[in-house]
N, C-alpha and C positions, 0 to 999 in steps of 0.2 A: 504494500500500500504506500502510495507516495506521501510526502510530507504534508501536502495539502489534501484534504479528503472531505467528502460530504457525508453527513449522517442525519438520519431521520429522527425527529422529535415528535412524539404524539401531541396533537392539538389539545387545547384545554378541555374541550368537551369529552374527549376520550381518555384523558388522564384520570386516574382514580387513586385516592390515598385513604379512603374511608375515615376521613376527619383527622388524619395524622398530619397536622400542619408542619411539624418539624421534618417529616419525611419529604413533604413537598418542597420545603426550602433547600434541603440537601440535594434533591434532584435538580433543582434550578442551578445550584452551585456546580454540580457535575457537568451540566450542559455548558456552563461558562468555562469550565476547565478544558473541555474538549475544543471549544473555540480558541482557547489560548494556545493550544498546541497545533493549530493549523486547520481545525475543523470548520466546515461551513454547514450551519444548521438548516435543515429543510423540514418545514412543518408537514406532518402527514396525519392521515386518519387511520387509526389502528382498529377501527371497529371490525373489519374482516378477520383480524387476528383474534380479537376477543370473542367474536361469534363462533369461530372454530373451537376455541377453548371450551365453550359451553357444551359442545357436542361430547366432550370427554365423559362427563358425568350426567348431563341432562338428556343425552341422546343414547342411541343403541350401542355405541362403542363400549359402554360399560359391560355389555354382555360378553365381550372378549375376555374380561377378567373371570367371568363365570365359566366360560368354555375352557379356559386354560387350566382351571382347577376343578373340573366338573365332578370327578369322583369324590373329591374331598368335600365340596360344598353340598353335594347331594346327601352325603352321610352326616356331615357335622356342621352345617350352616348355623343351627341353633346354638352351637357351642361358641360361636364367634362373638366378638364385641358387637354391641347394638348398632354402632355406626356401620360396621361391615355388613351385618344382616340387612340393614336398611338399603344400603347402596347395591349390594349384590342381589338381594331379594327383588329389588325393583327391576333388575335387568331381565327378569323372566317375562315381563309384560310386553317386551318388544318382539315384533314379528320380523320375518325375513324381508318383508316390504319396507319396514322401518329401517332396517340395516342398509338396504340399497339406497333409499332416499337420503339417509344421513351421509352415505359415502358420496353421493352426487353433490350434496351441499358442501362437503369438505373439499371436493375437487374444485368447486366454484370459488370457495374462499382461498384455496391454494393459488388459483390462477390470478386472482386480484392481488393477493399478498405478494406474489412473485413480481407482478408488474410494479408494485410500489418499491420493492427492493431493487429493481432494475434502475431506479432513479437515484439511488444513494449507495454508498459503500457498505453501510450497516445502519441499524436502528438502535437507539439507546432507550431503555425503559428502566423503571425501578426493578430490582430483582424481586422484591416483595413490597406491596404498597404500604403495608404496616406490619406490626407484630403484636402478638397477644400473649397473655399469661397462660400457663398450662390450665389454670382453673377456668378461665374463660373458654378455652378450646374444648375442654371436657364438657362444659355446659351446653355448647352449641357446635359440635365438631364439624358437621357437614357445611354449614354456612361459613364458619370462620376459616376452615381449610380452603374452601372455594375462594374466599377473599384473598388469602395468602397466595394462591396459585393464579391470581388474575393475569399476571404477566408471564407465567411459565407453562400453564397447562396446554398452550397451543404449540409449544416448541416441537415436541415429538410428532404430533399429528401433522404438522406442516413441513416436517423434515428439515429443520434448521440447525445450524451450528451456532453455539453461543458460549460466552464466557462471562462470569460474574466477577466484579471487582469491588473492593471497599470504597465507600463514598462518604465517610465521616461518621460522626456520632451526634445524636440528638442533644441539644443544649439546654432545653427547658421541658417542663411538664412531667407527667408521671412516668414517661419513658426516657427521662434524662440519662445521658451517658450510654444508652443502648445504640448499637450500630445500625447503619443503613448501607445498602449496596445498590449498584446499578448493573445492568446486563447489557452487553453488546451482542447483537445477533444478526445473522445474514443467512444466505443460502448454504446448503450442505457443502462440505469439503472446502470451506474457506477458513479452516481452523488456524492456519498459520498467519493469515492476515489479521484475524481477531487477536491472536496472541501478541502480534506486533503492536496493535493499537492499545491493547491492555497494558503492555510494558511502557509505552510512551505516556499513557495517562497516569499510571502509577508512579512513574519517575517524576512526573510533574506535581502530583498532589501529595505524595509521600505521607500518607496517613499512617499513624502508628497502628500496630497490629494487635488485634485481640483484646480481651479484657485486661491483660497485663500491660497493654500499651507498649509492646516491644518496639524498638526502633526499626524503621523501614530500611531495607537494604536495596540498593539500586538494582533494577532488573536489566539483564542484558537485552538490548534491542537488536532485532535482526530483520530490518526492513527488506534487505536484499533477498533473504531467504523466503520471505513471505510474498514476494512478487508472484502474482497469480500465473505468470508465464513460466515459472520454474518450480522444480520440486527437488527434494532431497533424496539422495540415493546412497545407500550404505554398501560398501564393497569390502570383501574379506580375504581375497586371494590374489590372483595374478593381475588384478586391476589396481592393487595398492601402488602407491608412488614408488617408482624405481623398478617395477616388474614389467614383464613382457606385454601385458595387455592394457596397461595404463593409457597407452596412446589412443585406444578406442574411445576413452572418455575425453581426452584433450582434443582429439580430432572433431568431436561433436560440440566443443565449447564448454565441456564440463569444468567447473571450478572447484578446487579443493576447499573444503570448509573447515574440517577439523579431524584430528585423530582422536578416537575414543574407544570404548569397549562395549560389548554387548552386556545384557543382564546375565546373571548366573544361571542361564537356562538353555545353554547350547553346547553341542559337541561338534567337532570338526573332523572330517575324514578326507583322505586322498581318494578322489573318485576317478581321476584319469591322469595318465602320464604318457604323452605321445613322443617323448624324447626331446621335445622342444619346450612345452609348457606343462607344468604340473598344476593341476586344478583341484582345489579343495571343495568340499561340500559342507555347508553349515546346516545342521539339523537341530531343531528345537527338542530339548529333553528336560522338562521341568523337574523330573525326579533325580536326575544324575548329570546335571549340566554344570558348566563353568563359564566364567566371563572371558571373552576372547577379543583380541585386538581387531579393530575395524577402522575404516576411514569413511567420512561422509563427504559427498560431493553435491554440488548444485548443478542440475542439468535442465535444459529447456524441455518442457513437456512435449513440445513438437518433435524433439529428437529422441524422446524416450522409446517410442514405438520402434524406431529403426534400431536403436541399441538393443532392444529385447530380441530382435531377430538374429543377433549375433551370438546369443546364448544357447549352447547345446544342451540336450537332455543329458543328465537328469537335473540340471540346474534350472533355475527360474527366478522370477522376481515376486516377492511377497512382502509381508510386513515383518520387520526385525525389531526386537525390543532392545533398546540401548540401556546402559547402566543408569541413565537418568530416568528410566521408566517410560521414556517417549518411544513411540513406534514410528519408524520411517520405512520407506520402500528400500528393499535390499535383496541381496542374493540369498536364496534358500535352496535346499536340495531335497528331493523326494527321499523319505526314510527308507523305502524299499531298496533303493539303489546303493545304500552304504553297507548292506549286509556283506560281511567278509572283507570289507575294505579296511585299510590301515587307519587307526584312530590316532590323530595327532593333537587331541585336545590338551594333553599335558604340557605341550610346548607354549600354550597361551596364545597361539595364533600362527598364521601362515608365515609371517616374516621370520619369527624365531625358528620355526621348523626348517625353513630354507637355509638359514644360517647354520643350523646344526648339520646339514648335509653338504655344506660348502658351496651353496648356491645363493649367497646373499645378493641383495639388490645392488 
């Protein structure tokens, strides 16, 4: 996302705080902070989003909860909390026609919502319009939980990506010193761009963290990586810097980002050796895995398809978990293909193994 960006702000008639005036003030402050870091605010109507949210519990979609746990609910629904009995029990009243009609409604809301998102980089809303005490929620669980989910219940239904960030603490009233947050959301698979704007916003606001008011630590910004035309790619073998196939990346404009390691959930095997290039295979093994050396590159999404055509069986591209717990695209190997193959996990990675056999980069 560029340094200048556009963001949607709900118009006053569709904003709801359920009489939490401090939350309203903190939301206005968050909007001003986004403007201060280069944002251009665009007023939008979020009623299509809110109407989609209502389908979650007021429409037939709740029947999916019943269907997903059919055997349990048919036997033990009466043993559940009253609020669960009410919500799940009501799902029985919907017909197949109701289900189809609600899905048609959702598709219409999705079309309108996507058209709104086409006009901005993302939309900002409160994460929750207000907060309640446990006592209040227990007294009226359905209504108050619905209020809390006013800005979140549509996220999954409309297939959006989103990130929530701190936005200060209430200064007066019965909820004084309690936190408030805002959410940035946009279409699916825009997570990197949202992480970038969240980092820029947080580095600007620098709110203390949690009830202990811990000091804020500056977040690394990665606007280049979040560019929508590029993606991150994790390599673990002959594509590492200094090895035979690294030129396949550089020839396609791939940029080295960092050296790092996988999570402790992988094993590595030698799957082929044609006398010129020794190729390893990375296989996920959560029960008996180790952390292995990898490198992350940034490559144009337009070039990724061509690059994948260069990858022979049993290797492929999937999601690889890094030691940071982040998942990125990367080289993986079919588990069936490593049976009887040499396990080099104990070396800690391909580079160390190659050095051990006198074939360092």
